[in-house]
N, C-alpha and C positions, 0 to 999 in steps of 0.2 A: 827419237820418236817422242812426239808430244802427246800427252793424254788430254782428251777433251772432257770437260765436266759433263755428266749425264744430262741429256736434254729433258726438260720437263714434258710431261704428256701434253700433246697438242690439244688445245681447246678450240671448240667450234662454236659458232654463234647460236646455233639452235639446239644445244645440248639438253636444255630443260624439256623442250618439246620431244626430242628423241627419247629421253629417259621415260617420259610419260607414255609414249607409244610402246616402248619396250615393256613397261609395266602392264599395260592393257593386254598386249599380246601374250605375255607370260602367264597372266592370270587366267587366260583361256586355254593354256597349254599348247599354243600354236608355235610351230617353228617359223623362222623367217621365210622359208620357202613356201610353207602352207599359206601364210598371210599374203605373200607376194602373188601366189596363184589366185587367191580370192580377190585381190585388188587389181590384178592385171599388170603387174610390174615385175621386175627381176628381184631375186633375193638380195642381190648386191645393192639395189636401190633402197630396199628396206634397211639394210645394214647402214647405208649412208644416212638415212633418216634417223635411225636409232642412235647413231654416234654424233648427230648434230651437224654433219658435213653439208647436208642439204635440207631445204625446207620444201616439202611437196606443194604442188599447185593446189588451188581450192578444190578442183575436181578430184584430185587424188586424195585430198583430206576427206572429202565426202565419201569416197570409196572405202577409205580406211575406217571411217566412222561406221559405215554399214557393216563391214567385215568384223569389226571389234565390238559391235553392239553399243557404240557410244553415240549419244545424240550429236547431230551435226554441229549445232551451236557450241557444244562443249569442245569438240575437236577443233573447230575453227578458232575458238577463243584461245585454246592451248597453243595453236600455231601462230597466234598473233594477228589473225585476219579479222577478228571481232574484238571490240573492247570488252573488258572483263567487268563491266559495270552492272551486271545483273546477278541476282541471287539464283543459285541453282534450284530447280524444282526437285520435289521428292523423286521423280522419275530419273533425274540426272544423278542422283546419289545411289541408285541401285548398283549392286555388283554387276560387272560385265557379263558374268555367266547367266545371271537372271535376265538381263536385257536380251541376250541372245535367245535364251529359252523362251521367253514370252513373245519375242518377235518371230522366231522360226518354228518352234515346236508346238506351242499352245494352240495356234490356229488349226493345226492338223490333228489335234487330239479329239477323241470322242467325248461326249458329255460325261460318260462314266469315268473316263480317265481324268477329266478335269475335276470330277467329284472326289476322286482319290487324292489329288493334289490339294484340294480345298480342305479335306479332312486332315491331311498331314500338317498343313499350315496351322489349322486349329489346334491340333495336339501340341505342336511346337510353341505356339503362342501361350497356351495354358501352362506349359512347362516353364517357360521363361518368366511368366508372371508369378508362378509359385516360388521360383528361385529368388526373384526380386523381393517378394514378401518375406521370405526366410532371411534374406540379407538385411532387410530393414529391422526385423525383429532381433536378430543376433547382434546388430550394431547399436541397438538401443533406440532406434528411430521409432516414431509413432506412425500409425496408419491413418 
């Protein structure tokens, strides 16, 4: 009986894109099945995307972008359909949860609810600024 050396893990051409899709999905707390239902594909297809076995079409990338709260150009660039020669805008740097919130929830909120969110953001902004000032003072920096 001959022993074979262990096979290295198979590598696929689109692993970087797949890992990015997996990261976006996980950051939203979605399962592969949930994402697949949102996009209109099977969970097996999502698994193939995430492992780099397959690269989805442009139209599927657009559906993924919508479901994950990612700007289409960012998704298409990650998939290699667009050149990566542009600087991302501030909007593209937002957390996926915030993109989905402002895309799906914000428009349905009352003005009173939006006011609560604005107040909360103001309180957090002041807190972060105070912490930054304390950090500068304790590290010997000047204001």
